C-alpha positions in Angstrom: 74.4 30.5 -38.5 71.0 29.2 -37.4 70.9 31.7 -34.5 71.8 34.6 -36.9 69.1 33.4 -39.4 66.4 33.1 -36.6 67.4 36.6 -35.4 67.2 38.0 -38.9 63.7 36.4 -39.3 62.5 37.9 -36.1 63.8 41.3 -37.1 62.2 40.9 -40.6 58.8 40.1 -39.0 59.1 43.1 -36.7 59.9 45.4 -39.6 57.0 43.9 -41.6 54.6 44.6 -38.7 55.9 48.1 -38.4 55.5 48.7 -42.1 51.9 47.5 -42.0 51.1 49.8 -39.1 52.7 52.8 -40.8 50.8 52.0 -44.0 47.6 52.0 -42.1 48.5 55.3 -40.6 49.4 56.7 -44.0 46.0 55.6 -45.4 44.2 57.2 -42.5 46.1 60.5 -43.0 45.5 60.4 -46.7 41.7 59.9 -46.2 41.7 62.9 -43.7 43.5 65.1 -46.2 41.1 64.1 -49.0 38.1 64.8 -46.7 39.4 68.2 -45.8 40.1 69.1 -49.4 36.9 68.0 -51.1 34.1 67.1 -48.8 31.2 69.4 -48.4 30.5 70.3 -44.8 26.8 70.5 -43.8 25.7 72.5 -40.8 22.2 72.8 -39.3 21.0 75.8 -37.4 17.5 75.8 -35.9 16.3 79.3 -35.7 14.5 80.6 -32.6 10.8 80.7 -32.7 9.0 84.0 -33.6 6.7 85.4 -30.9 3.5 84.2 -32.7 5.0 80.8 -33.3 5.9 80.5 -29.6 2.3 81.2 -28.6 0.9 78.7 -31.2 3.3 75.9 -30.8 4.4 76.0 -27.1 8.1 75.5 -28.0 9.7 72.9 -30.1 8.7 69.6 -28.5 9.3 67.7 -31.8 13.0 68.6 -32.0 15.5 67.0 -29.7 19.1 67.9 -29.4 21.0 65.0 -27.8 23.2 66.2 -24.9 26.9 66.1 -25.5 26.3 65.4 -29.2 26.6 68.5 -31.4 26.3 66.4 -34.6 22.8 65.0 -34.3 19.2 66.3 -34.5 16.2 64.1 -33.7 12.8 64.9 -35.1 9.8 63.1 -33.6 6.1 63.2 -34.2 3.0 61.2 -33.4 1.9 58.9 -36.2 -1.9 59.5 -36.5 -3.8 57.2 -38.8 -7.5 58.0 -38.8 -8.6 57.9 -35.2 -5.9 55.5 -34.2 -2.8 56.9 -32.6 0.3 54.9 -33.2 3.8 55.0 -31.8 6.0 58.1 -32.1 7.9 58.3 -35.4 11.6 59.2 -35.0 13.9 60.6 -37.6 17.6 60.9 -36.8 19.7 63.4 -38.8 23.5 63.8 -38.7 25.4 66.9 -39.6 28.9 68.2 -39.2 27.5 70.5 -36.6 24.0 71.3 -35.2 23.3 74.7 -33.6 20.1 74.8 -31.4 17.8 77.8 -31.3 19.7 79.3 -28.3 23.0 79.4 -30.2 24.3 82.8 -31.0 25.6 83.9 -34.4 
């Protein structure tokens, strides 16, 4: 009887672990469904420079598109306070998808 009881306890522990793993998977899938149903997707498209902007600005040195990451955009600028030049300010933005100026429609 003791062997049967020990066997049943092991089996019960295995089933409880499996139930826990399946419950975690169910929660993840439920969250994915809720996200697909109701979340707002935010896309960012940086338009190409116009000819007069291209001459004036010499490109877009303040915008950085991290390679292999199509979800981020980094905006940088020099922090000027009076005559003193401080470090570069950096702003990181995350979107569902970022399209650089060279991206087609």
